[in-house]
mmCIF file of the N, C-alpha and C atoms, coordinates in Angstrom:
data_MODEL
# 
_entry.id   MODEL 
# 
loop_
_atom_site.group_PDB 
_atom_site.id 
_atom_site.type_symbol 
_atom_site.label_atom_id 
_atom_site.label_alt_id 
_atom_site.label_comp_id 
_atom_site.label_asym_id 
_atom_site.label_entity_id 
_atom_site.label_seq_id 
_atom_site.pdbx_PDB_ins_code 
_atom_site.Cartn_x 
_atom_site.Cartn_y 
_atom_site.Cartn_z 
_atom_site.occupancy 
_atom_site.B_iso_or_equiv 
_atom_site.pdbx_formal_charge 
_atom_site.auth_seq_id 
_atom_site.auth_comp_id 
_atom_site.auth_asym_id 
_atom_site.auth_atom_id 
_atom_site.pdbx_PDB_model_num 
ATOM 1   N N  . MET A 1 1  ? 29.039 31.192 -52.685 1.00 0.00 ? 1  MET A N  1 
ATOM 2   C CA . MET A 1 1  ? 28.512 31.053 -51.390 1.00 0.00 ? 1  MET A CA 1 
ATOM 3   C C  . MET A 1 1  ? 29.067 29.921 -50.680 1.00 0.00 ? 1  MET A C  1 
ATOM 4   N N  . LYS A 1 2  ? 28.790 30.142 -49.269 1.00 0.00 ? 2  LYS A N  1 
ATOM 5   C CA . LYS A 1 2  ? 29.272 28.845 -48.682 1.00 0.00 ? 2  LYS A CA 1 
ATOM 6   C C  . LYS A 1 2  ? 28.427 27.890 -48.151 1.00 0.00 ? 2  LYS A C  1 
ATOM 7   N N  . THR A 1 3  ? 29.004 26.429 -48.239 1.00 0.00 ? 3  THR A N  1 
ATOM 8   C CA . THR A 1 3  ? 27.935 25.489 -47.562 1.00 0.00 ? 3  THR A CA 1 
ATOM 9   C C  . THR A 1 3  ? 27.570 25.638 -46.112 1.00 0.00 ? 3  THR A C  1 
ATOM 10  N N  . TYR A 1 4  ? 26.114 25.793 -46.263 1.00 0.00 ? 4  TYR A N  1 
ATOM 11  C CA . TYR A 1 4  ? 25.667 25.492 -44.585 1.00 0.00 ? 4  TYR A CA 1 
ATOM 12  C C  . TYR A 1 4  ? 25.960 24.325 -43.916 1.00 0.00 ? 4  TYR A C  1 
ATOM 13  N N  . GLY A 1 5  ? 26.489 24.390 -42.829 1.00 0.00 ? 5  GLY A N  1 
ATOM 14  C CA . GLY A 1 5  ? 27.104 23.619 -41.781 1.00 0.00 ? 5  GLY A CA 1 
ATOM 15  C C  . GLY A 1 5  ? 25.703 22.265 -41.557 1.00 0.00 ? 5  GLY A C  1 
ATOM 16  N N  . ASN A 1 6  ? 24.627 23.017 -41.269 1.00 0.00 ? 6  ASN A N  1 
ATOM 17  C CA . ASN A 1 6  ? 23.381 21.893 -41.325 1.00 0.00 ? 6  ASN A CA 1 
ATOM 18  C C  . ASN A 1 6  ? 23.672 20.736 -39.863 1.00 0.00 ? 6  ASN A C  1 
ATOM 19  N N  . LEU A 1 7  ? 24.210 20.960 -38.980 1.00 0.00 ? 7  LEU A N  1 
ATOM 20  C CA . LEU A 1 7  ? 24.786 20.415 -37.847 1.00 0.00 ? 7  LEU A CA 1 
ATOM 21  C C  . LEU A 1 7  ? 23.709 19.212 -37.197 1.00 0.00 ? 7  LEU A C  1 
ATOM 22  N N  . SER A 1 8  ? 21.908 19.953 -37.493 1.00 0.00 ? 8  SER A N  1 
ATOM 23  C CA . SER A 1 8  ? 21.113 19.185 -37.308 1.00 0.00 ? 8  SER A CA 1 
ATOM 24  C C  . SER A 1 8  ? 20.750 18.098 -38.066 1.00 0.00 ? 8  SER A C  1 
ATOM 25  N N  . GLY A 1 9  ? 21.345 18.235 -39.477 1.00 0.00 ? 9  GLY A N  1 
ATOM 26  C CA . GLY A 1 9  ? 20.719 17.529 -40.052 1.00 0.00 ? 9  GLY A CA 1 
ATOM 27  C C  . GLY A 1 9  ? 19.547 17.517 -41.145 1.00 0.00 ? 9  GLY A C  1 
ATOM 28  N N  . THR A 1 10 ? 18.534 18.295 -40.581 1.00 0.00 ? 10 THR A N  1 
ATOM 29  C CA . THR A 1 10 ? 17.290 18.443 -41.031 1.00 0.00 ? 10 THR A CA 1 
ATOM 30  C C  . THR A 1 10 ? 17.049 19.813 -41.817 1.00 0.00 ? 10 THR A C  1 
ATOM 31  N N  . SER A 1 11 ? 18.152 20.728 -41.780 1.00 0.00 ? 11 SER A N  1 
ATOM 32  C CA . SER A 1 11 ? 17.430 22.113 -42.277 1.00 0.00 ? 11 SER A CA 1 
ATOM 33  C C  . SER A 1 11 ? 17.745 22.304 -44.017 1.00 0.00 ? 11 SER A C  1 
ATOM 34  N N  . GLY A 1 12 ? 16.732 23.020 -44.144 1.00 0.00 ? 12 GLY A N  1 
ATOM 35  C CA . GLY A 1 12 ? 16.276 23.562 -45.692 1.00 0.00 ? 12 GLY A CA 1 
ATOM 36  C C  . GLY A 1 12 ? 17.321 24.188 -46.225 1.00 0.00 ? 12 GLY A C  1 
ATOM 37  N N  . VAL A 1 13 ? 18.442 25.066 -45.202 1.00 0.00 ? 13 VAL A N  1 
ATOM 38  C CA . VAL A 1 13 ? 19.263 25.519 -45.579 1.00 0.00 ? 13 VAL A CA 1 
ATOM 39  C C  . VAL A 1 13 ? 20.309 24.623 -46.285 1.00 0.00 ? 13 VAL A C  1 
ATOM 40  N N  . THR A 1 14 ? 20.778 25.335 -47.505 1.00 0.00 ? 14 THR A N  1 
ATOM 41  C CA . THR A 1 14 ? 21.932 24.732 -48.050 1.00 0.00 ? 14 THR A CA 1 
ATOM 42  C C  . THR A 1 14 ? 23.101 25.328 -48.110 1.00 0.00 ? 14 THR A C  1 
ATOM 43  N N  . ALA A 1 15 ? 23.000 26.755 -48.441 1.00 0.00 ? 15 ALA A N  1 
ATOM 44  C CA . ALA A 1 15 ? 24.207 27.694 -48.414 1.00 0.00 ? 15 ALA A CA 1 
ATOM 45  C C  . ALA A 1 15 ? 23.685 29.214 -48.067 1.00 0.00 ? 15 ALA A C  1 
ATOM 46  N N  . TYR A 1 16 ? 24.907 29.869 -47.675 1.00 0.00 ? 16 TYR A N  1 
ATOM 47  C CA . TYR A 1 16 ? 24.807 31.142 -47.311 1.00 0.00 ? 16 TYR A CA 1 
ATOM 48  C C  . TYR A 1 16 ? 25.821 32.141 -48.053 1.00 0.00 ? 16 TYR A C  1 
ATOM 49  N N  . GLU A 1 17 ? 25.864 33.492 -47.902 1.00 0.00 ? 17 GLU A N  1 
ATOM 50  C CA . GLU A 1 17 ? 26.910 34.408 -48.329 1.00 0.00 ? 17 GLU A CA 1 
ATOM 51  C C  . GLU A 1 17 ? 26.362 35.385 -47.304 1.00 0.00 ? 17 GLU A C  1 
ATOM 52  N N  . ILE A 1 18 ? 27.462 35.767 -46.761 1.00 0.00 ? 18 ILE A N  1 
ATOM 53  C CA . ILE A 1 18 ? 27.205 37.404 -45.801 1.00 0.00 ? 18 ILE A CA 1 
ATOM 54  C C  . ILE A 1 18 ? 27.746 38.316 -46.678 1.00 0.00 ? 18 ILE A C  1 
ATOM 55  N N  . GLU A 1 19 ? 26.849 39.414 -46.792 1.00 0.00 ? 19 GLU A N  1 
ATOM 56  C CA . GLU A 1 19 ? 27.246 41.049 -47.095 1.00 0.00 ? 19 GLU A CA 1 
ATOM 57  C C  . GLU A 1 19 ? 27.127 41.816 -46.141 1.00 0.00 ? 19 GLU A C  1 
ATOM 58  N N  . ASP A 1 20 ? 27.692 42.758 -46.310 1.00 0.00 ? 20 ASP A N  1 
ATOM 59  C CA . ASP A 1 20 ? 27.909 43.867 -45.276 1.00 0.00 ? 20 ASP A CA 1 
ATOM 60  C C  . ASP A 1 20 ? 26.383 44.202 -44.461 1.00 0.00 ? 20 ASP A C  1 
ATOM 61  N N  . GLU A 1 21 ? 25.578 44.187 -45.492 1.00 0.00 ? 21 GLU A N  1 
ATOM 62  C CA . GLU A 1 21 ? 24.223 44.544 -44.456 1.00 0.00 ? 21 GLU A CA 1 
ATOM 63  C C  . GLU A 1 21 ? 23.417 43.785 -44.964 1.00 0.00 ? 21 GLU A C  1 
ATOM 64  N N  . GLY A 1 22 ? 23.438 42.642 -45.349 1.00 0.00 ? 22 GLY A N  1 
ATOM 65  C CA . GLY A 1 22 ? 22.451 41.327 -45.467 1.00 0.00 ? 22 GLY A CA 1 
ATOM 66  C C  . GLY A 1 22 ? 23.073 39.968 -45.683 1.00 0.00 ? 22 GLY A C  1 
ATOM 67  N N  . ILE A 1 23 ? 22.478 39.254 -45.841 1.00 0.00 ? 23 ILE A N  1 
ATOM 68  C CA . ILE A 1 23 ? 22.583 38.137 -46.190 1.00 0.00 ? 23 ILE A CA 1 
ATOM 69  C C  . ILE A 1 23 ? 22.033 37.443 -47.385 1.00 0.00 ? 23 ILE A C  1 
ATOM 70  N N  . LEU A 1 24 ? 22.450 36.473 -48.274 1.00 0.00 ? 24 LEU A N  1 
ATOM 71  C CA . LEU A 1 24 ? 21.665 35.600 -49.131 1.00 0.00 ? 24 LEU A CA 1 
ATOM 72  C C  . LEU A 1 24 ? 21.654 34.508 -48.503 1.00 0.00 ? 24 LEU A C  1 
ATOM 73  N N  . VAL A 1 25 ? 20.629 33.679 -48.351 1.00 0.00 ? 25 VAL A N  1 
ATOM 74  C CA . VAL A 1 25 ? 20.296 32.065 -47.981 1.00 0.00 ? 25 VAL A CA 1 
ATOM 75  C C  . VAL A 1 25 ? 19.427 31.308 -48.949 1.00 0.00 ? 25 VAL A C  1 
ATOM 76  N N  . GLU A 1 26 ? 20.317 30.302 -49.405 1.00 0.00 ? 26 GLU A N  1 
ATOM 77  C CA . GLU A 1 26 ? 20.092 29.049 -50.259 1.00 0.00 ? 26 GLU A CA 1 
ATOM 78  C C  . GLU A 1 26 ? 19.217 28.192 -49.515 1.00 0.00 ? 26 GLU A C  1 
ATOM 79  N N  . PHE A 1 27 ? 18.075 27.856 -49.833 1.00 0.00 ? 27 PHE A N  1 
ATOM 80  C CA . PHE A 1 27 ? 17.062 26.783 -49.541 1.00 0.00 ? 27 PHE A CA 1 
ATOM 81  C C  . PHE A 1 27 ? 16.949 25.703 -50.445 1.00 0.00 ? 27 PHE A C  1 
ATOM 82  N N  . ASN A 1 28 ? 17.412 24.367 -50.541 1.00 0.00 ? 28 ASN A N  1 
ATOM 83  C CA . ASN A 1 28 ? 16.847 23.357 -50.657 1.00 0.00 ? 28 ASN A CA 1 
ATOM 84  C C  . ASN A 1 28 ? 17.930 23.300 -52.443 1.00 0.00 ? 28 ASN A C  1 
ATOM 85  N N  . ARG A 1 29 ? 19.019 24.206 -52.048 1.00 0.00 ? 29 ARG A N  1 
ATOM 86  C CA . ARG A 1 29 ? 19.597 23.999 -53.559 1.00 0.00 ? 29 ARG A CA 1 
ATOM 87  C C  . ARG A 1 29 ? 18.400 24.684 -54.755 1.00 0.00 ? 29 ARG A C  1 
ATOM 88  N N  . ASP A 1 30 ? 17.660 25.310 -54.340 1.00 0.00 ? 30 ASP A N  1 
ATOM 89  C CA . ASP A 1 30 ? 16.938 25.547 -55.374 1.00 0.00 ? 30 ASP A CA 1 
ATOM 90  C C  . ASP A 1 30 ? 16.368 27.251 -55.250 1.00 0.00 ? 30 ASP A C  1 
ATOM 91  N N  . LYS A 1 31 ? 16.090 28.049 -54.325 1.00 0.00 ? 31 LYS A N  1 
ATOM 92  C CA . LYS A 1 31 ? 16.069 29.284 -53.832 1.00 0.00 ? 31 LYS A CA 1 
ATOM 93  C C  . LYS A 1 31 ? 16.919 30.164 -53.414 1.00 0.00 ? 31 LYS A C  1 
ATOM 94  N N  . ILE A 1 32 ? 17.370 31.607 -53.929 1.00 0.00 ? 32 ILE A N  1 
ATOM 95  C CA . ILE A 1 32 ? 18.012 32.214 -52.982 1.00 0.00 ? 32 ILE A CA 1 
ATOM 96  C C  . ILE A 1 32 ? 17.466 33.646 -52.965 1.00 0.00 ? 32 ILE A C  1 
ATOM 97  N N  . TYR A 1 33 ? 17.253 33.778 -51.479 1.00 0.00 ? 33 TYR A N  1 
ATOM 98  C CA . TYR A 1 33 ? 16.557 35.011 -50.630 1.00 0.00 ? 33 TYR A CA 1 
ATOM 99  C C  . TYR A 1 33 ? 18.048 35.609 -50.203 1.00 0.00 ? 33 TYR A C  1 
ATOM 100 N N  . ARG A 1 34 ? 17.677 37.146 -50.416 1.00 0.00 ? 34 ARG A N  1 
ATOM 101 C CA . ARG A 1 34 ? 18.413 38.380 -49.785 1.00 0.00 ? 34 ARG A CA 1 
ATOM 102 C C  . ARG A 1 34 ? 17.593 38.834 -48.708 1.00 0.00 ? 34 ARG A C  1 
ATOM 103 N N  . TYR A 1 35 ? 18.070 38.975 -47.462 1.00 0.00 ? 35 TYR A N  1 
ATOM 104 C CA . TYR A 1 35 ? 17.926 39.431 -46.483 1.00 0.00 ? 35 TYR A CA 1 
ATOM 105 C C  . TYR A 1 35 ? 18.503 40.689 -46.002 1.00 0.00 ? 35 TYR A C  1 
ATOM 106 N N  . THR A 1 36 ? 17.998 41.645 -45.995 1.00 0.00 ? 36 THR A N  1 
ATOM 107 C CA . THR A 1 36 ? 18.684 42.910 -45.731 1.00 0.00 ? 36 THR A CA 1 
ATOM 108 C C  . THR A 1 36 ? 18.246 43.655 -44.374 1.00 0.00 ? 36 THR A C  1 
ATOM 109 N N  . TYR A 1 37 ? 19.271 44.765 -43.986 1.00 0.00 ? 37 TYR A N  1 
ATOM 110 C CA . TYR A 1 37 ? 18.968 45.428 -42.720 1.00 0.00 ? 37 TYR A CA 1 
ATOM 111 C C  . TYR A 1 37 ? 17.633 46.170 -43.124 1.00 0.00 ? 37 TYR A C  1 
ATOM 112 N N  . THR A 1 38 ? 17.120 46.482 -44.409 1.00 0.00 ? 38 THR A N  1 
ATOM 113 C CA . THR A 1 38 ? 16.080 47.310 -44.542 1.00 0.00 ? 38 THR A CA 1 
ATOM 114 C C  . THR A 1 38 ? 14.898 46.453 -44.450 1.00 0.00 ? 38 THR A C  1 
ATOM 115 N N  . SER A 1 39 ? 15.098 45.007 -45.046 1.00 0.00 ? 39 SER A N  1 
ATOM 116 C CA . SER A 1 39 ? 13.875 44.566 -45.263 1.00 0.00 ? 39 SER A CA 1 
ATOM 117 C C  . SER A 1 39 ? 13.480 43.936 -43.948 1.00 0.00 ? 39 SER A C  1 
ATOM 118 N N  . ALA A 1 40 ? 14.748 43.210 -43.475 1.00 0.00 ? 40 ALA A N  1 
ATOM 119 C CA . ALA A 1 40 ? 14.475 42.219 -42.106 1.00 0.00 ? 40 ALA A CA 1 
ATOM 120 C C  . ALA A 1 40 ? 14.810 42.996 -40.625 1.00 0.00 ? 40 ALA A C  1 
ATOM 121 N N  . GLY A 1 41 ? 15.418 44.093 -40.788 1.00 0.00 ? 41 GLY A N  1 
ATOM 122 C CA . GLY A 1 41 ? 15.978 44.568 -39.475 1.00 0.00 ? 41 GLY A CA 1 
ATOM 123 C C  . GLY A 1 41 ? 17.438 44.155 -39.205 1.00 0.00 ? 41 GLY A C  1 
ATOM 124 N N  . ARG A 1 42 ? 18.426 44.925 -38.975 1.00 0.00 ? 42 ARG A N  1 
ATOM 125 C CA . ARG A 1 42 ? 19.518 44.747 -38.642 1.00 0.00 ? 42 ARG A CA 1 
ATOM 126 C C  . ARG A 1 42 ? 20.072 43.773 -37.562 1.00 0.00 ? 42 ARG A C  1 
ATOM 127 N N  . GLY A 1 43 ? 19.107 43.801 -36.345 1.00 0.00 ? 43 GLY A N  1 
ATOM 128 C CA . GLY A 1 43 ? 19.132 42.981 -35.467 1.00 0.00 ? 43 GLY A CA 1 
ATOM 129 C C  . GLY A 1 43 ? 18.943 41.287 -35.921 1.00 0.00 ? 43 GLY A C  1 
ATOM 130 N N  . ALA A 1 44 ? 18.011 40.996 -36.905 1.00 0.00 ? 44 ALA A N  1 
ATOM 131 C CA . ALA A 1 44 ? 17.520 40.228 -37.404 1.00 0.00 ? 44 ALA A CA 1 
ATOM 132 C C  . ALA A 1 44 ? 18.563 39.297 -38.362 1.00 0.00 ? 44 ALA A C  1 
ATOM 133 N N  . VAL A 1 45 ? 19.142 39.973 -39.039 1.00 0.00 ? 45 VAL A N  1 
ATOM 134 C CA . VAL A 1 45 ? 20.306 39.921 -39.993 1.00 0.00 ? 45 VAL A CA 1 
ATOM 135 C C  . VAL A 1 45 ? 21.337 39.452 -39.448 1.00 0.00 ? 45 VAL A C  1 
ATOM 136 N N  . GLU A 1 46 ? 22.088 40.303 -38.391 1.00 0.00 ? 46 GLU A N  1 
ATOM 137 C CA . GLU A 1 46 ? 23.082 39.690 -37.840 1.00 0.00 ? 46 GLU A CA 1 
ATOM 138 C C  . GLU A 1 46 ? 22.885 38.737 -37.223 1.00 0.00 ? 46 GLU A C  1 
ATOM 139 N N  . MET A 1 47 ? 21.660 38.173 -36.634 1.00 0.00 ? 47 MET A N  1 
ATOM 140 C CA . MET A 1 47 ? 21.615 36.900 -35.743 1.00 0.00 ? 47 MET A CA 1 
ATOM 141 C C  . MET A 1 47 ? 21.423 35.644 -36.697 1.00 0.00 ? 47 MET A C  1 
ATOM 142 N N  . MET A 1 48 ? 21.365 36.148 -38.078 1.00 0.00 ? 48 MET A N  1 
ATOM 143 C CA . MET A 1 48 ? 21.223 35.166 -39.115 1.00 0.00 ? 48 MET A CA 1 
ATOM 144 C C  . MET A 1 48 ? 22.568 34.921 -39.379 1.00 0.00 ? 48 MET A C  1 
ATOM 145 N N  . LYS A 1 49 ? 23.492 36.003 -39.618 1.00 0.00 ? 49 LYS A N  1 
ATOM 146 C CA . LYS A 1 49 ? 24.654 36.183 -39.995 1.00 0.00 ? 49 LYS A CA 1 
ATOM 147 C C  . LYS A 1 49 ? 25.527 35.087 -38.755 1.00 0.00 ? 49 LYS A C  1 
ATOM 148 N N  . THR A 1 50 ? 25.171 34.979 -37.968 1.00 0.00 ? 50 THR A N  1 
ATOM 149 C CA . THR A 1 50 ? 25.948 34.493 -36.635 1.00 0.00 ? 50 THR A CA 1 
ATOM 150 C C  . THR A 1 50 ? 25.370 32.845 -36.667 1.00 0.00 ? 50 THR A C  1 
ATOM 151 N N  . LEU A 1 51 ? 24.225 32.639 -36.933 1.00 0.00 ? 51 LEU A N  1 
ATOM 152 C CA . LEU A 1 51 ? 23.376 31.203 -37.158 1.00 0.00 ? 51 LEU A CA 1 
ATOM 153 C C  . LEU A 1 51 ? 24.074 30.467 -38.284 1.00 0.00 ? 51 LEU A C  1 
ATOM 154 N N  . ALA A 1 52 ? 24.189 31.146 -39.283 1.00 0.00 ? 52 ALA A N  1 
ATOM 155 C CA . ALA A 1 52 ? 24.794 30.630 -40.720 1.00 0.00 ? 52 ALA A CA 1 
ATOM 156 C C  . ALA A 1 52 ? 26.473 30.020 -40.594 1.00 0.00 ? 52 ALA A C  1 
ATOM 157 N N  . GLN A 1 53 ? 26.726 31.112 -39.901 1.00 0.00 ? 53 GLN A N  1 
ATOM 158 C CA . GLN A 1 53 ? 28.555 30.763 -39.175 1.00 0.00 ? 53 GLN A CA 1 
ATOM 159 C C  . GLN A 1 53 ? 28.711 29.450 -38.477 1.00 0.00 ? 53 GLN A C  1 
ATOM 160 N N  . GLN A 1 54 ? 27.631 29.200 -37.252 1.00 0.00 ? 54 GLN A N  1 
ATOM 161 C CA . GLN A 1 54 ? 27.848 28.180 -36.638 1.00 0.00 ? 54 GLN A CA 1 
ATOM 162 C C  . GLN A 1 54 ? 27.113 26.873 -36.938 1.00 0.00 ? 54 GLN A C  1 
ATOM 163 N N  . GLY A 1 55 ? 26.295 26.947 -38.279 1.00 0.00 ? 55 GLY A N  1 
ATOM 164 C CA . GLY A 1 55 ? 25.664 26.231 -38.944 1.00 0.00 ? 55 GLY A CA 1 
ATOM 165 C C  . GLY A 1 55 ? 24.464 25.007 -38.532 1.00 0.00 ? 55 GLY A C  1 
ATOM 166 N N  . ARG A 1 56 ? 23.725 26.285 -37.597 1.00 0.00 ? 56 ARG A N  1 
ATOM 167 C CA . ARG A 1 56 ? 22.561 25.700 -36.719 1.00 0.00 ? 56 ARG A CA 1 
ATOM 168 C C  . ARG A 1 56 ? 21.525 26.488 -36.451 1.00 0.00 ? 56 ARG A C  1 
ATOM 169 N N  . GLY A 1 57 ? 20.488 26.377 -36.690 1.00 0.00 ? 57 GLY A N  1 
ATOM 170 C CA . GLY A 1 57 ? 19.314 27.122 -36.444 1.00 0.00 ? 57 GLY A CA 1 
ATOM 171 C C  . GLY A 1 57 ? 18.828 28.254 -37.027 1.00 0.00 ? 57 GLY A C  1 
ATOM 172 N N  . LEU A 1 58 ? 19.368 28.402 -38.197 1.00 0.00 ? 58 LEU A N  1 
ATOM 173 C CA . LEU A 1 58 ? 19.216 29.519 -39.262 1.00 0.00 ? 58 LEU A CA 1 
ATOM 174 C C  . LEU A 1 58 ? 17.802 29.524 -40.216 1.00 0.00 ? 58 LEU A C  1 
ATOM 175 N N  . SER A 1 59 ? 17.523 28.064 -40.343 1.00 0.00 ? 59 SER A N  1 
ATOM 176 C CA . SER A 1 59 ? 16.076 27.783 -40.726 1.00 0.00 ? 59 SER A CA 1 
ATOM 177 C C  . SER A 1 59 ? 14.769 28.289 -39.999 1.00 0.00 ? 59 SER A C  1 
ATOM 178 N N  . THR A 1 60 ? 15.338 27.485 -38.732 1.00 0.00 ? 60 THR A N  1 
ATOM 179 C CA . THR A 1 60 ? 14.159 27.980 -37.657 1.00 0.00 ? 60 THR A CA 1 
ATOM 180 C C  . THR A 1 60 ? 14.101 29.561 -37.343 1.00 0.00 ? 60 THR A C  1 
ATOM 181 N N  . TYR A 1 61 ? 15.279 29.933 -37.071 1.00 0.00 ? 61 TYR A N  1 
ATOM 182 C CA . TYR A 1 61 ? 14.909 31.331 -36.933 1.00 0.00 ? 61 TYR A CA 1 
ATOM 183 C C  . TYR A 1 61 ? 14.229 32.098 -37.908 1.00 0.00 ? 61 TYR A C  1 
ATOM 184 N N  . ILE A 1 62 ? 14.581 31.785 -39.315 1.00 0.00 ? 62 ILE A N  1 
ATOM 185 C CA . ILE A 1 62 ? 13.887 32.572 -40.544 1.00 0.00 ? 62 ILE A CA 1 
ATOM 186 C C  . ILE A 1 62 ? 12.679 32.226 -40.015 1.00 0.00 ? 62 ILE A C  1 
ATOM 187 N N  . SER A 1 63 ? 12.134 30.874 -40.136 1.00 0.00 ? 63 SER A N  1 
ATOM 188 C CA . SER A 1 63 ? 10.455 30.502 -40.247 1.00 0.00 ? 63 SER A CA 1 
ATOM 189 C C  . SER A 1 63 ? 9.670  31.224 -39.215 1.00 0.00 ? 63 SER A C  1 
ATOM 190 N N  . ARG A 1 64 ? 10.567 31.438 -37.753 1.00 0.00 ? 64 ARG A N  1 
ATOM 191 C CA . ARG A 1 64 ? 9.712  31.572 -36.653 1.00 0.00 ? 64 ARG A CA 1 
ATOM 192 C C  . ARG A 1 64 ? 9.996  33.558 -36.333 1.00 0.00 ? 64 ARG A C  1 
ATOM 193 N N  . ASN A 1 65 ? 10.991 33.989 -36.919 1.00 0.00 ? 65 ASN A N  1 
ATOM 194 C CA . ASN A 1 65 ? 11.213 35.395 -36.574 1.00 0.00 ? 65 ASN A CA 1 
ATOM 195 C C  . ASN A 1 65 ? 11.001 36.222 -38.011 1.00 0.00 ? 65 ASN A C  1 
ATOM 196 N N  . VAL A 1 66 ? 11.699 35.732 -38.898 1.00 0.00 ? 66 VAL A N  1 
ATOM 197 C CA . VAL A 1 66 ? 11.636 36.474 -40.356 1.00 0.00 ? 66 VAL A CA 1 
ATOM 198 C C  . VAL A 1 66 ? 10.734 36.480 -41.188 1.00 0.00 ? 66 VAL A C  1 
ATOM 199 N N  . LYS A 1 67 ? 10.320 35.118 -41.253 1.00 0.00 ? 67 LYS A N  1 
ATOM 200 C CA . LYS A 1 67 ? 9.215  34.992 -42.422 1.00 0.00 ? 67 LYS A CA 1 
ATOM 201 C C  . LYS A 1 67 ? 9.572  35.460 -43.729 1.00 0.00 ? 67 LYS A C  1 
ATOM 202 N N  . GLU A 1 68 ? 8.761  36.208 -44.021 1.00 0.00 ? 68 GLU A N  1 
ATOM 203 C CA . GLU A 1 68 ? 8.514  36.835 -45.413 1.00 0.00 ? 68 GLU A CA 1 
ATOM 204 C C  . GLU A 1 68 ? 9.365  38.428 -45.710 1.00 0.00 ? 68 GLU A C  1 
ATOM 205 N N  . ARG A 1 69 ? 10.077 38.487 -44.436 1.00 0.00 ? 69 ARG A N  1 
ATOM 206 C CA . ARG A 1 69 ? 10.811 39.790 -44.608 1.00 0.00 ? 69 ARG A CA 1 
ATOM 207 C C  . ARG A 1 69 ? 12.333 39.868 -45.646 1.00 0.00 ? 69 ARG A C  1 
ATOM 208 N N  . TYR A 1 70 ? 11.951 39.289 -46.752 1.00 0.00 ? 70 TYR A N  1 
ATOM 209 C CA . TYR A 1 70 ? 13.684 39.188 -47.644 1.00 0.00 ? 70 TYR A CA 1 
ATOM 210 C C  . TYR A 1 70 ? 13.161 40.580 -48.223 1.00 0.00 ? 70 TYR A C  1 
ATOM 211 N N  . GLU A 1 71 ? 14.153 40.968 -49.149 1.00 0.00 ? 71 GLU A N  1 
ATOM 212 C CA . GLU A 1 71 ? 14.153 41.827 -49.909 1.00 0.00 ? 71 GLU A CA 1 
ATOM 213 C C  . GLU A 1 71 ? 13.979 41.706 -51.348 1.00 0.00 ? 71 GLU A C  1 
ATOM 214 N N  . GLU A 1 72 ? 14.486 40.369 -51.604 1.00 0.00 ? 72 GLU A N  1 
ATOM 215 C CA . GLU A 1 72 ? 14.255 40.142 -52.877 1.00 0.00 ? 72 GLU A CA 1 
ATOM 216 C C  . GLU A 1 72 ? 14.539 38.570 -53.231 1.00 0.00 ? 72 GLU A C  1 
ATOM 217 N N  . ILE A 1 73 ? 14.145 37.739 -54.242 1.00 0.00 ? 73 ILE A N  1 
ATOM 218 C CA . ILE A 1 73 ? 14.575 36.449 -54.802 1.00 0.00 ? 73 ILE A CA 1 
ATOM 219 C C  . ILE A 1 73 ? 15.590 36.490 -55.400 1.00 0.00 ? 73 ILE A C  1 
ATOM 220 N N  . VAL A 1 74 ? 16.597 36.068 -55.296 1.00 0.00 ? 74 VAL A N  1 
ATOM 221 C CA . VAL A 1 74 ? 17.968 36.186 -56.420 1.00 0.00 ? 74 VAL A CA 1 
ATOM 222 C C  . VAL A 1 74 ? 17.563 35.431 -57.304 1.00 0.00 ? 74 VAL A C  1 
ATOM 223 N N  . LYS A 1 75 ? 17.567 33.986 -57.215 1.00 0.00 ? 75 LYS A N  1 
ATOM 224 C CA . LYS A 1 75 ? 17.347 32.901 -58.039 1.00 0.00 ? 75 LYS A CA 1 
ATOM 225 C C  . LYS A 1 75 ? 16.199 31.974 -57.669 1.00 0.00 ? 75 LYS A C  1 
# 
């Protein structure tokens, strides 16, 4: 997994991994969630990928738009 940039310094996201049709997001070095096209929608997942790579806004986007639409908790 790649370390999340956390440019704001206040994000709960610590790492991410981009998959072909999804993204893994680690929160607070504790839980890892898999969001997929099937669970969250293609548009939301692609936005999450963009935000993850930019290092800003991912946690806020998830809490406001994606919420509990993850496919599974990996860890």
